N, C-alpha and C positions, 0 to 999 in steps of 0.2 A: 507483924502480919495481923490483919483484922480477922474476925470470925468468918466473914464472907470469903476472904482470900483463902483461909484454911480449908474450907469445904468445897469451894467452887473455883479456886485458882485466882491468880492476880487479874487486874483489869485487862492487861495485855492478853493473858490466856483466854479470858472470856470473850474478848473481842475477836481473837483468832479463831476460837471455836465457832463463833457465829459466821465468820468468813468461810470456814471450812464447810459448814452446813450449806451455805448458799452455793458454794462451788460444786459440791457433790450433786446438787439438784439441777445444775445448769445443763441445758441440752447438749448432747454430744460428749459429755464428760464421763469417762469410765472409771476414773480413780482420782482421788485427791488426798493430800497429806499435808500436815502442818510441820514446819521446821522452826522450832522455838528459837534456835540460835540466830537464824536469819530473820526471824519475825516475818515469815512469809508462808504462803500456801502454794504448793506445787500441784497443778492439775493436768491430767493427761487426757487429751482428746482421743476419740476412737480412731485407731489406726496410726497414731503418732507415737514414736519411741521416746521422745523427749518432752518434758513438761513445760507448761506455761507457768511462769512464776508471778504471783500476786504479792507484791511487797506492801506491807501494812503500816509501816512506820509513819508515813506522811498523813494518811487519812486518819490514823489513830490520834495523832497530835492535833489535827485540825478539828476533830469532832469531840474532843474530851469534854467540852462544856456544852455540847448540844443535847437536846432532849433525846431520850432513848429512841423514839420513833424516827426522828430526823437522822440520828446516827445510823440506825438500821437501814434507812432508805439510801443514805449516802454510800454505805458499804455495799448494799445490793447493786447500786448503780455501777460502782467501781468494778465489782466482780463481773457483772454482765458485760461491761465495756471491754474488759481485758480478755474475757473468754469468748467473745463473739468473733469468729474468724472473718477476715476481710481479704482472704488470699486471692479471691477472684477479681479484685480490682485491677484493671489494666492501667498502663502508663497514661493513656489518653484520658482516662477517668480521674486519675489522681493529680495530674500535673498542675491543674489550676487551683488545687486545694492544698498544695504544699506551702508551708510557712517555715522560715528559719526561727529558731528560738535560742536564747542565750542562757547557758547553764554553767555552774561551776565545773572545774576540771574533773572532779571525782564523781559527778553525776552519772548514774547508770553503770558504774564500774564495781560496785560493792555487792555483786551477786556471787553465786557459787563459781569456783574455778572452772574455766571452760565455757562460761556463759558468754554469748555473743552480745557485746554492748551496742548501743545505738550508733548509727553513723554520725561522725562528728569531725570537726577540724578546729584548729586553734583560732581564736578570735581576738582575745585580749589576755594580758597576763592572768593566768589561773582561771580563765573563762573560755568556754568552747561554744561553737556554733553547731547546733543539731537541727534536724529537719523533722517536722511533724506533718501528718496528714490531718487537715482540719475537717472535722465532722460536726454535724449539728449539735451533738451533746457531748463530744469528747475530742481528744486529739490522740493520735497514735504515732509514736516515734518510728522513724524509718530505720530499719536495721539492714546490714549489708546483704543478707539473703534476698531481700526484696529487689535489689538491683538486678540480679540475674533473672528474677521472675519478670521484671519489666523490660529487660533487654537494654538497660541504659547504664551509664557510668555514674560515679559519685559526683563528678563535675556537672553532669546533666541535672542531677537532683538539686544540688546547691544553686545552680544557675536559675532553675525554674522557681525555686523558693524565693530567691532574691528578687526575681522579676515580679512575683506576686506581692512581695513586701514593698516594692517601689510604688505600687499603686496606693497602698495604705499610707506610705510616707507622704505622698503628694496630697492625699486627702487631709492628713493631719496638718500640713503646712498651709492649707487653704483656710483653716479655721482662724478665728480671731485670737491673736496673742497679745498679752499685756505688755507694758513697757518693761525695761530691764530692772526696775526696782522691785518687781514682784517676785514672789516665790510661787511656783506652780506645782500642784500635786495631781498626777494623772493616775487614776485607779481603774484598772482593767476589770471588766465584768466577766471576762473569760474568753471573749472572741475579738478583742481589739488588738492583741499582740503589741501592747505599748512598749514593753521592755525590748522587744525585737527591733524597735525603731533605731536603736543604737547601731544595728547592723546595716541599716540603709545608708549607703554613701550620700553624704551631704545633708542628711536630715538634721543633725545637731547643729551644723553650721547654718542651716536655714533657720532654725529656731533662734539662734543667736542673732542673726540678721534681723529677724522680725521683732525681737525684744530690744534691739538697739545696742547690745554689748555682748561680750563672750559669756556664755552660760555653762554652768557645771550641771551635769546630769548624774543622778544617783539611782540605782536599781537595787534596793535592799532585798526585795523578794520578787517572785515571778509576776506579781500583779501591780507593782507600784513603780512609777517614775517620779522623781522629785527634781525640780529644776530651780536654780537660783543664780544670781549674778556671780561671776568668778571673782570680782574685786570686792573689797570691803569685808565686813565681818559676817555676811550671811553664810558664806561657805563654811567658815569655822563653826558657827552655831549649828548648821545643818549636819555636819559630820557627827555631832553628838547624838542627834535625833536618829540619824540613819544607823549608827552603830547599835543603838538600842533596838530598832526595828529589825535589823539584820540578825541580831542575837535571838530575838523572840520568834522569828519567822519559821514556820514549819517547812517552807520551801524557799530558802534564802538564795540569793545570787551573790551580792557583793556589797561591802561597806565602802568601797572606793568610789570617788567621784570621777567623772569622765568629761572630757572637753574636746572640742573640735581642734585638731592640730593642722599641720601643713596639708594643703589640698583638701581640707574638710574631713580628713581621716580621724576617727575617734581614737583618743589616747587617754591613758590615766591622767588625772589632774595631779600635777606634781609641782606646786609652787616652790620657788627657790628658798634656801635658808634666809631667814629674816622676814619672809612674808608671814603675815598673821596666821594663815592657814597651813603653813608648812608642817608644824608638829602634828596637827590633826590628820593631814593627808598621809604623812608617814605612818602614823598609828593605824590608819585604815589599811594601808598596803600590807603592813606586818600582820594585822588581824586576818586578812583574807588569805595570806600565804600560810600562816600557822594553822588556820582552820582546815585548809585543803590538805596539808601534809598530815595533820592529826587524823583526819578521816582515812587517808590512804594508809597510814601507819597501823591503825587499828585493824583495817581489813586485811592488809598483807600479813601482819603478824598472826592473825587468826587462821588465815589460809595456809601459811607456811607450817604452823604448828599442827594443823589437821592433817597435812600431807607429808609431815616429817622432813621438811626442807630446813636444813641447818644454816640459815642466814639471818643475821641480826638486822632488823629494820630500824634504822636510826631515826630518832625523833628530831623535831625542829623546835627550838626554844625562842621565845621572845624575850628581849632584854633591853635595858636602857641605862646609859651611864649618866653621870651628873651633867646637867645642862645640855643634853643631847636627846634627839627623838628616838623612839624605839627602833630596834634592829633585830635581825634573826641570827641565831648561832646554831651550828651543828657540830657534833663531836666526832672526830675520827680516832678510833681506838687502834692501838698498835697490835697487830697479829690477830685481829678479829675480822672475819669476812662479814661485810655489812653492806647495806644499801644506803649510801650517803645522800641526804637531801641537799638541794642547792640552797645555800644560805648567804646572807651578807658577809658572814665571817665563819671561819672554821677554827675550832679549838682542837688541839691535839692531846689525846689522853693516853698516857703511858705509865710505866711502873713508878716513875718519879713524880707523878702528878699530871696536872693539866696545864698546858701553856697555849697561848693564842692571845688575841684574836688575829688571824691572818685573813685579809680581805679575799673574797672569793675570786676576784679577777687574778690575783697573784697565784692562787692555788691552781686555777684552770690554765694559766699560762705556763707554769713550771711542771705540772703533772699531767700526763696524757690520760684524761678522763673521758670515757665514752658513756653516753646515757644508756641505761638499761632499756632494752626494747619493750615497747607497748606500755610503759608506765608514764602516766601523766597525773600530777606534776613529775618532773624529771628526777631520777635518782641515778647514782653512779656506784657500780660495784667496786669496792676497795677491800684490800686485805691488810698486809703489813704496811708500815709507813714507807714513803719513798726513800731512795738511796740517801746516805748521810750527807752527800754534797748538796742534794736538793733540799733536804731538811734544813741545812745551814742557810741556804738562800731564803727559805720560807720564814725562818726565824728573823731574818733581817726585815721582813715586811710586817711582823707582828706589831700591833698597835698597843698591846699591853701584855 
């Protein structure tokens, strides 16, 4: 700890203190408090019994290298945007400004227990589709309470957002596109919704048609789309670049590549064994899966400990054998109530040691597993091992 930290707190604490000062001065705010564990400021509006949470992790990471004045301006803008109420907006006023956005599974879930997460639905493995209201200087995520205020259903909101996105996709496809040997980087300035284009039916298929061959799309962070030919070595090389950008991004999305499948539907890029890009694609799939489960494990474990819930939140591990691409493994302990993540393989841990790997398909077929409600990515509550006859069958499927 440096001298500055000793007397004035860590950089995070000083950043939070500045956010707290700004929040307390905001119009209509009667009280504000800092939660160091959540690295967030809670602010109460006049007449409201529940706070508005301002989570600071992303803006702190994004402004670490900024000048003090620029950092303060960015923080002031964030607090002002979040604390400015827009509850008086009617459905007719917001409908044309709705946009779908692509985010990781755990986005918006790591708040305090009982917090209402944004409206979302499954989009791709470990990715979800959310909806925002596009404003001149910001975007606001749509939450379930807004549906009642607007008098519409979730389907209405998603349909309107997709309709608005279709217009952006058509504009994109009308642009000049290079031939299939090129690699394209699309960088969003904040209002282009480039990464959302993967949610537009037919957009990626249309890009492939214009470039003359199947194209793989990568979205390492919320502002970047990378495109390259699916065949040849470009996809293999680009996986390495994307993994680095994904790991360094303050607001990451995915290291996985995506391609237009049957009917133009976007699916993960999964070349078969023997293809030059197969190991890299498998590594990207495992990285995304492990990253999402790690975030969920940390949040759930902290919440359960805080509220005295005696359930073990099982972790997900990445592994690789000799001459095989990476895979995921989760451990099922005998006699321990736990939340088991979905993995490529399950290892069984008991008094006599650990044995496995049993493929997930075999476990799910032989054991009646039900997903725990409201958890994404999926987890399954388990206790003791299955009956001895089932365990014997599972042993027969173990690959080592």
